[in-house]
A tleap script that builds the chain and sets N, CA, C and O, in Angstrom:
source leaprc.protein.ff14SB
mol = sequence {
  NMET ARG CYS LYS LEU PHE LEU PRO ILE LEU
  LEU LEU ALA CYS SER PHE PHE ALA ILE ASP
  ALA GLN ALA GLN GLY VAL VAL PHE LYS GLU
  GLU PRO VAL ILE THR ASP MET MET ASP ARG
  PHE VAL GLN ILE ASN LYS SER LYS GLU THR
  VAL GLU GLY TRP ARG ILE GLN ILE MET ALA
  THR ASN ASP ARG GLN LYS LEU GLU SER ALA
  ARG GLN ALA PHE GLN TYR ARG TYR PRO ASN
  VAL PRO VAL ASP TRP VAL HIE ASN ARG PRO
  TRP TYR GLN LEU ARG ALA GLY ALA PHE ALA
  THR LYS LEU GLU ALA LEU ARG LEU LYS TYR
  ILE LEU SER GLN ASP TYR THR GLY THR TYR
  PRO VAL LYS ASP ASP SER ILE ARG PRO GLN
  GLU LEU ILE ASN ALA ALA CTYR
}
set mol.1.N position { 140.460 160.111 74.906 }
set mol.1.CA position { 139.253 160.876 74.666 }
set mol.1.C position { 138.068 159.950 74.424 }
set mol.1.O position { 136.980 160.178 74.952 }
set mol.2.N position { 138.278 158.899 73.622 }
set mol.2.CA position { 137.195 157.966 73.339 }
set mol.2.C position { 136.721 157.264 74.604 }
set mol.2.O position { 135.528 157.010 74.771 }
set mol.3.N position { 137.659 156.952 75.496 }
set mol.3.CA position { 137.312 156.259 76.742 }
set mol.3.C position { 136.443 157.139 77.629 }
set mol.3.O position { 135.532 156.645 78.294 }
set mol.4.N position { 136.720 158.434 77.643 }
set mol.4.CA position { 135.936 159.347 78.464 }
set mol.4.C position { 134.486 159.416 77.987 }
set mol.4.O position { 133.573 159.565 78.799 }
set mol.5.N position { 134.275 159.311 76.703 }
set mol.5.CA position { 132.918 159.346 76.157 }
set mol.5.C position { 132.248 157.982 76.236 }
set mol.5.O position { 131.029 157.896 76.382 }
set mol.6.N position { 133.028 156.928 76.141 }
set mol.6.CA position { 132.461 155.590 76.109 }
set mol.6.C position { 131.766 155.216 77.417 }
set mol.6.O position { 130.673 154.650 77.396 }
set mol.7.N position { 132.387 155.526 78.550 }
set mol.7.CA position { 131.826 155.147 79.844 }
set mol.7.C position { 130.470 155.798 80.109 }
set mol.7.O position { 129.536 155.094 80.491 }
set mol.8.N position { 130.318 157.124 79.922 }
set mol.8.CA position { 128.982 157.712 80.150 }
set mol.8.C position { 127.917 157.159 79.195 }
set mol.8.O position { 126.767 156.966 79.587 }
set mol.9.N position { 128.303 156.909 77.950 }
set mol.9.CA position { 127.339 156.356 76.985 }
set mol.9.C position { 126.939 154.950 77.400 }
set mol.9.O position { 125.769 154.580 77.301 }
set mol.10.N position { 127.900 154.169 77.861 }
set mol.10.CA position { 127.601 152.808 78.312 }
set mol.10.C position { 126.679 152.828 79.522 }
set mol.10.O position { 125.733 152.044 79.587 }
set mol.11.N position { 126.940 153.716 80.485 }
set mol.11.CA position { 126.085 153.811 81.663 }
set mol.11.C position { 124.675 154.254 81.291 }
set mol.11.O position { 123.700 153.750 81.847 }
set mol.12.N position { 124.562 155.180 80.369 }
set mol.12.CA position { 123.253 155.647 79.918 }
set mol.12.C position { 122.485 154.514 79.242 }
set mol.12.O position { 121.290 154.342 79.482 }
set mol.13.N position { 123.165 153.748 78.403 }
set mol.13.CA position { 122.514 152.630 77.716 }
set mol.13.C position { 122.054 151.578 78.723 }
set mol.13.O position { 120.955 151.037 78.600 }
set mol.14.N position { 122.887 151.292 79.710 }
set mol.14.CA position { 122.514 150.298 80.732 }
set mol.14.C position { 121.302 150.756 81.530 }
set mol.14.O position { 120.442 149.948 81.879 }
set mol.15.N position { 121.233 152.057 81.820 }
set mol.15.CA position { 120.086 152.548 82.580 }
set mol.15.C position { 118.803 152.426 81.767 }
set mol.15.O position { 117.748 152.142 82.333 }
set mol.16.N position { 118.868 152.636 80.440 }
set mol.16.CA position { 117.682 152.454 79.601 }
set mol.16.C position { 117.236 150.997 79.597 }
set mol.16.O position { 116.040 150.710 79.644 }
set mol.17.N position { 118.198 150.076 79.541 }
set mol.17.CA position { 117.845 148.663 79.560 }
set mol.17.C position { 117.213 148.277 80.897 }
set mol.17.O position { 116.267 147.490 80.933 }
set mol.18.N position { 117.731 148.830 81.995 }
set mol.18.CA position { 117.175 148.515 83.311 }
set mol.18.C position { 115.761 149.054 83.437 }
set mol.18.O position { 114.890 148.379 83.986 }
set mol.19.N position { 115.519 150.256 82.940 }
set mol.19.CA position { 114.172 150.830 82.986 }
set mol.19.C position { 113.230 150.001 82.133 }
set mol.19.O position { 112.099 149.734 82.539 }
set mol.20.N position { 113.685 149.588 80.946 }
set mol.20.CA position { 112.856 148.779 80.053 }
set mol.20.C position { 112.565 147.419 80.679 }
set mol.20.O position { 111.454 146.903 80.550 }
set mol.21.N position { 113.547 146.838 81.351 }
set mol.21.CA position { 113.346 145.537 81.990 }
set mol.21.C position { 112.321 145.642 83.109 }
set mol.21.O position { 111.497 144.743 83.278 }
set mol.22.N position { 112.360 146.732 83.880 }
set mol.22.CA position { 111.385 146.911 84.950 }
set mol.22.C position { 109.992 147.122 84.388 }
set mol.22.O position { 109.013 146.662 84.976 }
set mol.23.N position { 109.887 147.809 83.260 }
set mol.23.CA position { 108.585 148.061 82.648 }
set mol.23.C position { 107.965 146.764 82.135 }
set mol.23.O position { 106.741 146.652 82.059 }
set mol.24.N position { 108.795 145.787 81.785 }
set mol.24.CA position { 108.295 144.515 81.265 }
set mol.24.C position { 108.032 143.511 82.382 }
set mol.24.O position { 107.695 142.359 82.107 }
set mol.25.N position { 108.176 143.924 83.618 }
set mol.25.CA position { 107.868 143.041 84.732 }
set mol.25.C position { 109.002 142.118 85.137 }
set mol.25.O position { 108.758 141.104 85.791 }
set mol.26.N position { 110.228 142.437 84.771 }
set mol.26.CA position { 111.373 141.622 85.147 }
set mol.26.C position { 111.659 141.860 86.621 }
set mol.26.O position { 111.678 143.003 87.076 }
set mol.27.N position { 111.880 140.791 87.365 }
set mol.27.CA position { 112.157 140.889 88.788 }
set mol.27.C position { 113.650 140.706 89.003 }
set mol.27.O position { 114.247 139.743 88.522 }
set mol.28.N position { 114.244 141.644 89.734 }
set mol.28.CA position { 115.654 141.548 90.066 }
set mol.28.C position { 115.780 140.846 91.407 }
set mol.28.O position { 115.095 141.201 92.367 }
set mol.29.N position { 116.645 139.861 91.474 }
set mol.29.CA position { 116.898 139.164 92.735 }
set mol.29.C position { 118.176 139.725 93.335 }
set mol.29.O position { 119.172 139.943 92.645 }
set mol.30.N position { 118.117 139.951 94.639 }
set mol.30.CA position { 119.325 140.368 95.323 }
set mol.30.C position { 119.630 139.360 96.418 }
set mol.30.O position { 118.741 138.694 96.947 }
set mol.31.N position { 120.886 139.271 96.733 }
set mol.31.CA position { 121.319 138.333 97.757 }
set mol.31.C position { 120.685 138.713 99.095 }
set mol.31.O position { 120.513 139.899 99.375 }
set mol.32.N position { 120.333 137.723 99.929 }
set mol.32.CA position { 119.754 138.018 101.242 }
set mol.32.C position { 120.655 138.896 102.106 }
set mol.32.O position { 120.162 139.687 102.910 }
set mol.33.N position { 121.951 138.765 101.948 }
set mol.33.CA position { 122.890 139.585 102.718 }
set mol.33.C position { 122.697 141.060 102.354 }
set mol.33.O position { 122.724 141.924 103.231 }
set mol.34.N position { 122.503 141.345 101.074 }
set mol.34.CA position { 122.299 142.717 100.625 }
set mol.34.C position { 120.972 143.252 101.159 }
set mol.34.O position { 120.899 144.394 101.613 }
set mol.35.N position { 119.934 142.438 101.106 }
set mol.35.CA position { 118.626 142.844 101.620 }
set mol.35.C position { 118.710 143.166 103.105 }
set mol.35.O position { 118.173 144.179 103.553 }
set mol.36.N position { 119.380 142.311 103.869 }
set mol.36.CA position { 119.544 142.547 105.307 }
set mol.36.C position { 120.336 143.829 105.571 }
set mol.36.O position { 120.001 144.608 106.462 }
set mol.37.N position { 121.380 144.028 104.788 }
set mol.37.CA position { 122.205 145.210 104.971 }
set mol.37.C position { 121.390 146.478 104.672 }
set mol.37.O position { 121.494 147.460 105.406 }
set mol.38.N position { 120.600 146.468 103.627 }
set mol.38.CA position { 119.781 147.631 103.288 }
set mol.38.C position { 118.715 147.881 104.350 }
set mol.38.O position { 118.458 149.031 104.706 }
set mol.39.N position { 118.091 146.819 104.861 }
set mol.39.CA position { 117.100 146.976 105.924 }
set mol.39.C position { 117.728 147.584 107.175 }
set mol.39.O position { 117.132 148.447 107.820 }
set mol.40.N position { 118.935 147.129 107.513 }
set mol.40.CA position { 119.628 147.663 108.680 }
set mol.40.C position { 119.990 149.133 108.464 }
set mol.40.O position { 119.881 149.947 109.381 }
set mol.41.N position { 120.416 149.462 107.258 }
set mol.41.CA position { 120.741 150.845 106.916 }
set mol.41.C position { 119.518 151.746 107.100 }
set mol.41.O position { 119.627 152.835 107.664 }
set mol.42.N position { 118.365 151.296 106.628 }
set mol.42.CA position { 117.132 152.079 106.756 }
set mol.42.C position { 116.757 152.251 108.223 }
set mol.42.O position { 116.396 153.352 108.639 }
set mol.43.N position { 116.838 151.186 109.012 }
set mol.43.CA position { 116.479 151.266 110.427 }
set mol.43.C position { 117.410 152.200 111.201 }
set mol.43.O position { 116.957 152.964 112.053 }
set mol.44.N position { 118.698 152.138 110.906 }
set mol.44.CA position { 119.651 153.016 111.594 }
set mol.44.C position { 119.346 154.470 111.275 }
set mol.44.O position { 119.369 155.320 112.166 }
set mol.45.N position { 119.061 154.761 110.018 }
set mol.45.CA position { 118.779 156.147 109.634 }
set mol.45.C position { 117.448 156.631 110.173 }
set mol.45.O position { 117.303 157.818 110.466 }
set mol.46.N position { 116.476 155.750 110.310 }
set mol.46.CA position { 115.197 156.156 110.891 }
set mol.46.C position { 115.332 156.443 112.383 }
set mol.46.O position { 114.587 157.259 112.927 }
set mol.47.N position { 116.267 155.787 113.042 }
set mol.47.CA position { 116.424 155.969 114.484 }
set mol.47.C position { 117.234 157.216 114.841 }
set mol.47.O position { 117.220 157.644 115.995 }
set mol.48.N position { 117.927 157.794 113.890 }
set mol.48.CA position { 118.715 158.998 114.173 }
set mol.48.C position { 117.793 160.188 114.383 }
set mol.48.O position { 116.836 160.384 113.635 }
set mol.49.N position { 118.085 160.969 115.392 }
set mol.49.CA position { 117.281 162.144 115.686 }
set mol.49.C position { 117.822 163.391 114.996 }
set mol.49.O position { 117.105 164.382 114.858 }
set mol.50.N position { 119.065 163.352 114.567 }
set mol.50.CA position { 119.662 164.503 113.907 }
set mol.50.C position { 120.308 164.071 112.592 }
set mol.50.O position { 120.606 162.896 112.376 }
set mol.51.N position { 120.512 165.047 111.733 }
set mol.51.CA position { 121.170 164.801 110.450 }
set mol.51.C position { 122.322 165.791 110.288 }
set mol.51.O position { 122.445 166.760 111.038 }
set mol.52.N position { 123.145 165.524 109.304 }
set mol.52.CA position { 124.261 166.407 109.018 }
set mol.52.C position { 123.807 167.468 108.023 }
set mol.52.O position { 123.085 167.169 107.071 }
set mol.53.N position { 124.226 168.685 108.243 }
set mol.53.CA position { 123.848 169.773 107.354 }
set mol.53.C position { 124.755 170.973 107.535 }
set mol.53.O position { 125.888 170.849 108.001 }
set mol.54.N position { 124.248 172.124 107.166 }
set mol.54.CA position { 125.038 173.355 107.191 }
set mol.54.C position { 124.283 174.475 107.887 }
set mol.54.O position { 123.055 174.547 107.829 }
set mol.55.N position { 125.030 175.342 108.539 }
set mol.55.CA position { 124.507 176.563 109.135 }
set mol.55.C position { 125.463 177.699 108.770 }
set mol.55.O position { 126.566 177.464 108.274 }
set mol.56.N position { 125.029 178.917 109.019 }
set mol.56.CA position { 125.900 180.072 108.795 }
set mol.56.C position { 126.347 180.607 110.146 }
set mol.56.O position { 125.525 180.982 110.982 }
set mol.57.N position { 127.656 180.637 110.351 }
set mol.57.CA position { 128.176 181.193 111.598 }
set mol.57.C position { 128.278 182.702 111.455 }
set mol.57.O position { 128.902 183.218 110.528 }
set mol.58.N position { 127.656 183.387 112.387 }
set mol.58.CA position { 127.601 184.842 112.356 }
set mol.58.C position { 128.737 185.448 113.164 }
set mol.58.O position { 129.364 186.423 112.749 }
set mol.59.N position { 128.990 184.857 114.320 }
set mol.59.CA position { 130.055 185.395 115.166 }
set mol.59.C position { 130.537 184.337 116.150 }
set mol.59.O position { 129.859 183.342 116.404 }
set mol.60.N position { 131.717 184.576 116.694 }
set mol.60.CA position { 132.263 183.767 117.775 }
set mol.60.C position { 132.875 184.735 118.779 }
set mol.60.O position { 133.639 185.630 118.418 }
set mol.61.N position { 132.525 184.536 120.047 }
set mol.61.CA position { 133.033 185.410 121.099 }
set mol.61.C position { 133.174 184.610 122.386 }
set mol.61.O position { 132.542 183.566 122.551 }
set mol.62.N position { 133.988 185.094 123.276 }
set mol.62.CA position { 134.082 184.443 124.580 }
set mol.62.C position { 133.258 185.191 125.622 }
set mol.62.O position { 133.302 184.855 126.805 }
set mol.63.N position { 132.506 186.202 125.189 }
set mol.63.CA position { 131.657 187.007 126.067 }
set mol.63.C position { 130.192 186.610 125.851 }
set mol.63.O position { 129.618 186.894 124.800 }
set mol.64.N position { 129.606 185.968 126.827 }
set mol.64.CA position { 128.234 185.479 126.699 }
set mol.64.C position { 127.231 186.617 126.541 }
set mol.64.O position { 126.271 186.479 125.783 }
set mol.65.N position { 127.427 187.728 127.229 }
set mol.65.CA position { 126.507 188.862 127.112 }
set mol.65.C position { 126.545 189.461 125.707 }
set mol.65.O position { 125.509 189.856 125.172 }
set mol.66.N position { 127.717 189.526 125.119 }
set mol.66.CA position { 127.847 190.023 123.751 }
set mol.66.C position { 127.117 189.086 122.778 }
set mol.66.O position { 126.467 189.540 121.837 }
set mol.67.N position { 127.232 187.796 123.016 }
set mol.67.CA position { 126.537 186.813 122.197 }
set mol.67.C position { 125.027 186.996 122.292 }
set mol.67.O position { 124.337 186.994 121.273 }
set mol.68.N position { 124.511 187.154 123.505 }
set mol.68.CA position { 123.061 187.300 123.697 }
set mol.68.C position { 122.529 188.567 123.047 }
set mol.68.O position { 121.447 188.552 122.460 }
set mol.69.N position { 123.267 189.654 123.142 }
set mol.69.CA position { 122.789 190.893 122.515 }
set mol.69.C position { 122.836 190.774 120.988 }
set mol.69.O position { 121.949 191.279 120.301 }
set mol.70.N position { 123.857 190.116 120.463 }
set mol.70.CA position { 123.925 189.901 119.013 }
set mol.70.C position { 122.798 188.976 118.554 }
set mol.70.O position { 122.232 189.171 117.478 }
set mol.71.N position { 122.481 187.991 119.352 }
set mol.71.CA position { 121.378 187.069 119.030 }
set mol.71.C position { 120.042 187.814 118.981 }
set mol.71.O position { 119.254 187.618 118.056 }
set mol.72.N position { 119.792 188.661 119.966 }
set mol.72.CA position { 118.545 189.428 119.991 }
set mol.72.C position { 118.459 190.384 118.806 }
set mol.72.O position { 117.396 190.533 118.204 }
set mol.73.N position { 119.567 191.028 118.471 }
set mol.73.CA position { 119.585 191.937 117.328 }
set mol.73.C position { 119.327 191.170 116.031 }
set mol.73.O position { 118.613 191.648 115.150 }
set mol.74.N position { 119.908 189.992 115.925 }
set mol.74.CA position { 119.693 189.168 114.727 }
set mol.74.C position { 118.225 188.764 114.616 }
set mol.74.O position { 117.637 188.850 113.537 }
set mol.75.N position { 117.639 188.331 115.712 }
set mol.75.CA position { 116.233 187.917 115.690 }
set mol.75.C position { 115.317 189.077 115.325 }
set mol.75.O position { 114.281 188.879 114.689 }
set mol.76.N position { 115.694 190.277 115.725 }
set mol.76.CA position { 114.898 191.453 115.380 }
set mol.76.C position { 114.983 191.738 113.872 }
set mol.76.O position { 113.975 192.033 113.231 }
set mol.77.N position { 116.207 191.645 113.315 }
set mol.77.CA position { 116.404 191.920 111.882 }
set mol.77.C position { 115.860 190.817 110.987 }
set mol.77.O position { 115.301 191.095 109.926 }
set mol.78.N position { 116.021 189.574 111.407 }
set mol.78.CA position { 115.633 188.428 110.597 }
set mol.78.C position { 114.721 187.503 111.419 }
set mol.78.O position { 115.166 186.452 111.880 }
set mol.79.N position { 113.468 187.880 111.600 }
set mol.79.CA position { 112.585 187.087 112.464 }
set mol.79.C position { 112.238 185.701 111.904 }
set mol.79.O position { 111.841 184.815 112.661 }
set mol.80.N position { 112.382 185.509 110.597 }
set mol.80.CA position { 112.032 184.216 109.991 }
set mol.80.C position { 113.197 183.240 109.929 }
set mol.80.O position { 113.025 182.090 109.524 }
set mol.81.N position { 114.370 183.688 110.324 }
set mol.81.CA position { 115.559 182.829 110.262 }
set mol.81.C position { 115.882 182.341 111.668 }
set mol.81.O position { 116.158 183.152 112.552 }
set mol.82.N position { 115.851 181.022 111.890 }
set mol.82.CA position { 116.194 180.520 113.224 }
set mol.82.C position { 117.674 180.750 113.529 }
set mol.82.O position { 118.537 180.599 112.663 }
set mol.83.N position { 117.937 181.112 114.755 }
set mol.83.CA position { 119.313 181.360 115.183 }
set mol.83.C position { 119.515 180.710 116.542 }
set mol.83.O position { 118.625 180.724 117.392 }
set mol.84.N position { 120.685 180.146 116.731 }
set mol.84.CA position { 121.006 179.501 117.999 }
set mol.84.C position { 122.509 179.610 118.205 }
set mol.84.O position { 123.242 180.050 117.318 }
set mol.85.N position { 122.951 179.209 119.373 }
set mol.85.CA position { 124.369 179.274 119.658 }
set mol.85.C position { 124.845 177.953 120.236 }
set mol.85.O position { 124.074 177.180 120.805 }
set mol.86.N position { 126.127 177.723 120.073 }
set mol.86.CA position { 126.783 176.556 120.671 }
set mol.86.C position { 127.977 177.057 121.464 }
set mol.86.O position { 128.534 178.116 121.173 }
set mol.87.N position { 128.356 176.293 122.457 }
set mol.87.CA position { 129.500 176.667 123.286 }
set mol.87.C position { 130.583 175.616 123.118 }
set mol.87.O position { 130.463 174.499 123.622 }
set mol.88.N position { 131.631 175.978 122.414 }
set mol.88.CA position { 132.830 175.161 122.288 }
set mol.88.C position { 133.935 175.942 122.980 }
set mol.88.O position { 134.522 176.859 122.405 }
set mol.89.N position { 134.208 175.569 124.210 }
set mol.89.CA position { 135.133 176.335 125.049 }
set mol.89.C position { 136.350 176.779 124.300 }
set mol.89.O position { 136.958 175.976 123.593 }
set mol.90.N position { 136.726 178.008 124.424 }
set mol.90.CA position { 136.138 179.081 125.211 }
set mol.90.C position { 135.141 179.924 124.410 }
set mol.90.O position { 134.714 180.978 124.880 }
set mol.91.N position { 134.769 179.480 123.222 }
set mol.91.CA position { 133.966 180.310 122.318 }
set mol.91.C position { 132.484 180.006 122.376 }
set mol.91.O position { 132.067 178.852 122.471 }
set mol.92.N position { 131.699 181.069 122.317 }
set mol.92.CA position { 130.266 180.988 122.077 }
set mol.92.C position { 130.085 181.324 120.594 }
set mol.92.O position { 130.531 182.376 120.136 }
set mol.93.N position { 129.442 180.445 119.858 }
set mol.93.CA position { 129.307 180.631 118.416 }
set mol.93.C position { 127.837 180.816 118.058 }
set mol.93.O position { 126.999 179.972 118.377 }
set mol.94.N position { 127.535 181.914 117.401 }
set mol.94.CA position { 126.176 182.224 116.979 }
set mol.94.C position { 125.996 181.739 115.549 }
set mol.94.O position { 126.736 182.132 114.648 }
set mol.95.N position { 124.988 180.867 115.352 }
set mol.95.CA position { 124.768 180.255 114.049 }
set mol.95.C position { 123.321 180.398 113.615 }
set mol.95.O position { 122.407 180.338 114.436 }
set mol.96.N position { 123.120 180.586 112.323 }
set mol.96.CA position { 121.778 180.806 111.787 }
set mol.96.C position { 121.460 179.789 110.699 }
set mol.96.O position { 122.346 179.290 110.005 }
set mol.97.N position { 120.159 179.495 110.569 }
set mol.97.CA position { 119.682 178.628 109.500 }
set mol.97.C position { 119.934 177.161 109.747 }
set mol.97.O position { 120.552 176.769 110.738 }
set mol.98.N position { 119.440 176.357 108.819 }
set mol.98.CA position { 119.654 174.912 108.812 }
set mol.98.C position { 119.444 174.454 107.378 }
set mol.98.O position { 118.345 174.576 106.837 }
set mol.99.N position { 120.494 173.927 106.763 }
set mol.99.CA position { 120.442 173.586 105.347 }
set mol.99.C position { 121.025 172.207 105.091 }
set mol.99.O position { 121.942 171.765 105.784 }
set mol.100.N position { 120.485 171.543 104.095 }
set mol.100.CA position { 120.977 170.218 103.728 }
set mol.100.C position { 122.281 170.314 102.954 }
set mol.100.O position { 123.143 169.445 103.085 }
set mol.101.N position { 122.436 171.357 102.150 }
set mol.101.CA position { 123.639 171.495 101.326 }
set mol.101.C position { 124.335 172.825 101.596 }
set mol.101.O position { 123.733 173.782 102.083 }
set mol.102.N position { 125.585 172.849 101.273 }
set mol.102.CA position { 126.369 174.072 101.446 }
set mol.102.C position { 125.862 175.159 100.496 }
set mol.102.O position { 125.857 176.339 100.847 }
set mol.103.N position { 125.444 174.769 99.311 }
set mol.103.CA position { 124.943 175.743 98.338 }
set mol.103.C position { 123.726 176.496 98.874 }
set mol.103.O position { 123.615 177.708 98.691 }
set mol.104.N position { 122.819 175.785 99.531 }
set mol.104.CA position { 121.653 176.438 100.133 }
set mol.104.C position { 122.085 177.404 101.233 }
set mol.104.O position { 121.525 178.493 101.367 }
set mol.105.N position { 123.080 177.002 102.014 }
set mol.105.CA position { 123.569 177.856 103.100 }
set mol.105.C position { 124.235 179.117 102.548 }
set mol.105.O position { 124.141 180.184 103.153 }
set mol.106.N position { 124.899 178.998 101.416 }
set mol.106.CA position { 125.573 180.164 100.840 }
set mol.106.C position { 124.588 181.246 100.413 }
set mol.106.O position { 124.933 182.427 100.381 }
set mol.107.N position { 123.369 180.847 100.086 }
set mol.107.CA position { 122.340 181.832 99.750 }
set mol.107.C position { 122.055 182.729 100.962 }
set mol.107.O position { 121.983 183.951 100.832 }
set mol.108.N position { 121.893 182.114 102.134 }
set mol.108.CA position { 121.666 182.897 103.344 }
set mol.108.C position { 122.901 183.723 103.694 }
set mol.108.O position { 122.780 184.864 104.141 }
set mol.109.N position { 124.070 183.157 103.496 }
set mol.109.CA position { 125.307 183.894 103.774 }
set mol.109.C position { 125.350 185.176 102.955 }
set mol.109.O position { 125.733 186.229 103.464 }
set mol.110.N position { 124.961 185.089 101.703 }
set mol.110.CA position { 124.951 186.276 100.839 }
set mol.110.C position { 123.993 187.337 101.391 }
set mol.110.O position { 124.323 188.523 101.421 }
set mol.111.N position { 122.817 186.906 101.823 }
set mol.111.CA position { 121.825 187.844 102.371 }
set mol.111.C position { 122.350 188.488 103.656 }
set mol.111.O position { 122.223 189.698 103.848 }
set mol.112.N position { 122.939 187.673 104.529 }
set mol.112.CA position { 123.423 188.182 105.820 }
set mol.112.C position { 124.676 189.039 105.690 }
set mol.112.O position { 124.948 189.872 106.554 }
set mol.113.N position { 125.441 188.842 104.620 }
set mol.113.CA position { 126.703 189.573 104.488 }
set mol.113.C position { 126.489 191.078 104.363 }
set mol.113.O position { 127.434 191.849 104.535 }
set mol.114.N position { 125.264 191.510 104.066 }
set mol.114.CA position { 124.984 192.941 104.005 }
set mol.114.C position { 125.007 193.566 105.401 }
set mol.114.O position { 125.366 194.732 105.560 }
set mol.115.N position { 124.623 192.784 106.404 }
set mol.115.CA position { 124.593 193.289 107.783 }
set mol.115.C position { 125.709 192.731 108.657 }
set mol.115.O position { 126.100 193.357 109.642 }
set mol.116.N position { 126.222 191.561 108.303 }
set mol.116.CA position { 127.229 190.898 109.133 }
set mol.116.C position { 128.432 190.529 108.272 }
set mol.116.O position { 128.325 189.719 107.352 }
set mol.117.N position { 129.571 191.128 108.577 }
set mol.117.CA position { 130.788 190.785 107.846 }
set mol.117.C position { 131.434 189.568 108.487 }
set mol.117.O position { 131.314 189.351 109.693 }
set mol.118.N position { 132.104 188.796 107.692 }
set mol.118.CA position { 132.827 187.645 108.222 }
set mol.118.C position { 131.986 186.407 108.469 }
set mol.118.O position { 132.439 185.489 109.152 }
set mol.119.N position { 130.777 186.356 107.933 }
set mol.119.CA position { 129.967 185.146 108.098 }
set mol.119.C position { 130.521 184.054 107.197 }
set mol.119.O position { 131.109 184.336 106.153 }
set mol.120.N position { 130.330 182.814 107.606 }
set mol.120.CA position { 130.780 181.698 106.774 }
set mol.120.C position { 129.977 180.445 107.101 }
set mol.120.O position { 129.460 180.304 108.209 }
set mol.121.N position { 129.872 179.530 106.127 }
set mol.121.CA position { 129.117 178.294 106.355 }
set mol.121.C position { 129.912 177.317 107.225 }
set mol.121.O position { 131.127 177.189 107.080 }
set mol.122.N position { 129.213 176.636 108.123 }
set mol.122.CA position { 129.838 175.615 108.966 }
set mol.122.C position { 129.019 174.338 108.899 }
set mol.122.O position { 127.790 174.376 108.834 }
set mol.123.N position { 129.700 173.230 108.915 }
set mol.123.CA position { 129.045 171.927 108.910 }
set mol.123.C position { 128.540 171.643 110.323 }
set mol.123.O position { 129.225 171.922 111.307 }
set mol.124.N position { 127.342 171.088 110.408 }
set mol.124.CA position { 126.735 170.798 111.709 }
set mol.124.C position { 126.073 169.428 111.633 }
set mol.124.O position { 125.266 169.176 110.737 }
set mol.125.N position { 126.404 168.553 112.556 }
set mol.125.CA position { 125.825 167.209 112.539 }
set mol.125.C position { 124.706 167.045 113.559 }
set mol.125.O position { 124.314 165.924 113.885 }
set mol.126.N position { 124.197 168.162 114.060 }
set mol.126.CA position { 123.123 168.068 115.053 }
set mol.126.C position { 121.875 168.836 114.614 }
set mol.126.O position { 121.219 169.486 115.428 }
set mol.127.N position { 121.559 168.754 113.333 }
set mol.127.CA position { 120.369 169.432 112.807 }
set mol.127.C position { 119.194 168.466 112.861 }
set mol.127.O position { 119.286 167.329 112.399 }
set mol.128.N position { 118.097 168.930 113.428 }
set mol.128.CA position { 116.881 168.112 113.454 }
set mol.128.C position { 116.231 168.156 112.073 }
set mol.128.O position { 116.184 169.220 111.457 }
set mol.129.N position { 115.731 167.036 111.576 }
set mol.129.CA position { 115.123 167.024 110.234 }
set mol.129.C position { 114.007 168.056 110.064 }
set mol.129.O position { 113.808 168.569 108.963 }
set mol.130.N position { 113.277 168.366 111.140 }
set mol.130.CA position { 112.205 169.364 111.053 }
set mol.130.C position { 112.770 170.739 110.673 }
set mol.130.O position { 112.104 171.519 109.992 }
set mol.131.N position { 113.994 171.028 111.114 }
set mol.131.CA position { 114.599 172.310 110.772 }
set mol.131.C position { 114.837 172.422 109.268 }
set mol.131.O position { 114.663 173.493 108.687 }
set mol.132.N position { 115.230 171.323 108.646 }
set mol.132.CA position { 115.491 171.336 107.206 }
set mol.132.C position { 114.197 171.521 106.425 }
set mol.132.O position { 114.187 172.205 105.402 }
set mol.133.N position { 113.113 170.924 106.890 }
set mol.133.CA position { 111.829 171.033 106.211 }
set mol.133.C position { 111.337 172.473 106.240 }
set mol.133.O position { 110.743 172.945 105.271 }
set mol.134.N position { 111.576 173.164 107.332 }
set mol.134.CA position { 111.087 174.534 107.493 }
set mol.134.C position { 112.079 175.577 106.960 }
set mol.134.O position { 111.892 176.773 107.181 }
set mol.135.N position { 113.099 175.146 106.280 }
set mol.135.CA position { 114.151 176.068 105.843 }
set mol.135.C position { 113.768 176.815 104.565 }
set mol.135.O position { 114.502 176.778 103.577 }
set mol.136.N position { 112.629 177.486 104.585 }
set mol.136.CA position { 112.187 178.244 103.408 }
set mol.136.C position { 112.358 179.744 103.617 }
set mol.136.O position { 111.472 180.523 103.266 }
set mol.137.N position { 113.476 180.151 104.179 }
set mol.137.CA position { 113.727 181.561 104.426 }
set mol.137.C position { 114.764 182.083 103.485 }
set mol.137.O position { 115.111 183.262 103.542 }
savepdb mol mol.pdb
quit
């Protein structure tokens, strides 16, 4: 029990010392290898066009016409919520929203569950960052 309390207290104390050291003008030196690695990490992430996030899957069907009619009906009911589909053979999957976290996606799932049964959150690694910024629905 003491060990469980000791570690968080120690980490909290260390963070106060680090903040105090920065306030006094102390400069932290890092190895050049670490600096290079962090710079490369930043450049790789800036070059990515998509990010990983969450969407709500509304339906999956192998009938494209059924998918299109469901998409149009969804857009009519929820004009502020972006909806799109993906084709993973043999299924056409209708998905709505774009969220950074699963918790944010569950909020939309709750709203949609009144009209659509069986909705669930799905992980998506092809979300454009602009979609996340506009996710105020």
